[in-house]
C-alpha atoms as one frame of an Amber mdcrd trajectory, in Angstrom:
protein
 108.224  88.361 127.322 107.371  85.549 125.087 109.753  85.307 122.019 107.700
  84.543 118.754 108.344  81.205 116.948 111.538  81.802 114.608 109.581  81.088
 111.044 107.103  83.320 112.329 109.065  86.023 113.046 111.157  86.218 109.888
 107.834  85.688 107.912 106.967  89.162 109.799 109.748  90.974 109.457 110.528
  90.034 105.983 106.667  91.231 105.476 107.554  94.734 107.073 110.447  95.284
 105.182 108.579  94.426 101.897 105.810  96.209 101.876 107.820  99.464 102.563
 108.550 102.404  99.969 111.934 101.645  98.289 112.458  98.193  99.212 113.157
  95.169  96.674 109.762  93.627  95.796 111.526  90.191  97.065 113.706  89.139
 100.067 117.330  88.187  99.227 119.206  85.013 100.876 120.864  87.949 102.808
 118.015  89.763 104.194 116.371  86.156 105.599 120.094  85.911 107.137 119.817
  89.436 108.679 115.611  88.373 109.674 117.346  85.344 111.281 120.332  87.871
 113.281 117.417  90.034 114.822 115.589  86.783 115.892 118.861  85.468 117.693
 119.614  88.537 119.030 115.664  88.756 121.252 114.964  91.588 119.174 111.277
  92.179 119.315 109.302  92.382 116.385 107.712  95.419 117.719 111.319  97.131
 117.919 112.210  96.006 114.542 108.763  97.662 113.077 109.658 101.150 114.855
 112.881 101.082 113.516 111.867  99.949 109.488 109.222 102.667 109.482 110.988
 105.460 111.408 113.715 105.064 109.045 111.414 105.020 106.070 109.640 108.140
 107.469 113.070 109.342 107.577 113.481 109.031 103.841 110.363 110.085 102.724
 110.191 113.073 104.886 113.535 114.322 103.152 113.431 117.151 101.741 112.772
 117.212  97.798 115.786 119.537  97.146 117.979 116.928  98.432 119.735 114.505
  95.997 117.739 111.243  95.765 119.255 108.701  98.085 119.749 105.286  95.812
 116.562 102.777  96.346 117.251  99.985 100.047 118.514  96.892  98.961 119.099
  95.131 102.079 117.251  94.488 105.465 120.744  95.244 107.216 120.353  98.795
 106.387 118.157  99.005 109.338 120.528  97.391 111.903 121.663 101.117 112.742
 118.193 102.767 113.421 117.288  99.048 114.740 120.261  99.925 117.590 119.063
 103.507 118.062 115.725 102.479 119.351 116.926  99.750 121.128 119.020 102.905
 123.149 116.038 104.913 122.819 112.438 103.043 122.781 109.910 104.809 121.301
 106.706 105.472 123.123 104.405 102.448 121.760 101.823 105.626 120.714 104.391
 106.381 118.390 104.192 103.575 116.660 100.712 104.140 115.594 102.150 107.726
 114.369 104.519 106.292 112.160 102.291 103.878 110.497 100.013 106.555 109.371
 102.251 108.763 108.613 104.467 106.244 106.435 101.589 105.343 104.666 100.553
 109.318 104.000 103.977 109.783 102.897 104.588 106.827 100.539 101.214 107.467
  98.892 100.025 103.658 100.111  96.894 102.974 101.613  98.000 100.649 104.357
 101.593  99.017 105.815 100.484  95.834 106.559
């Protein structure tokens, strides 16, 4: 596996994070540190994207009868789901499904 350049990886992770529903409009210093930690751990961009989309889909598909969740304030929110995806990798075809489902549930036209 070829690892991406640190700057390229950080930019890609932060872009994925900020394009999700319920995330802040800008990355914080802590978000940048979290992205750097993911790079240092050698976690692939595909794993990060899968986890972010999976967590986002779970939030968006949540029953409207349940109390609302507070907005996501940090990239670190996704770390447990990243660990979950590392322990139980998702099939590559599932990533396309997650992208489509998050777009549908969020009402956005596209997840970049």
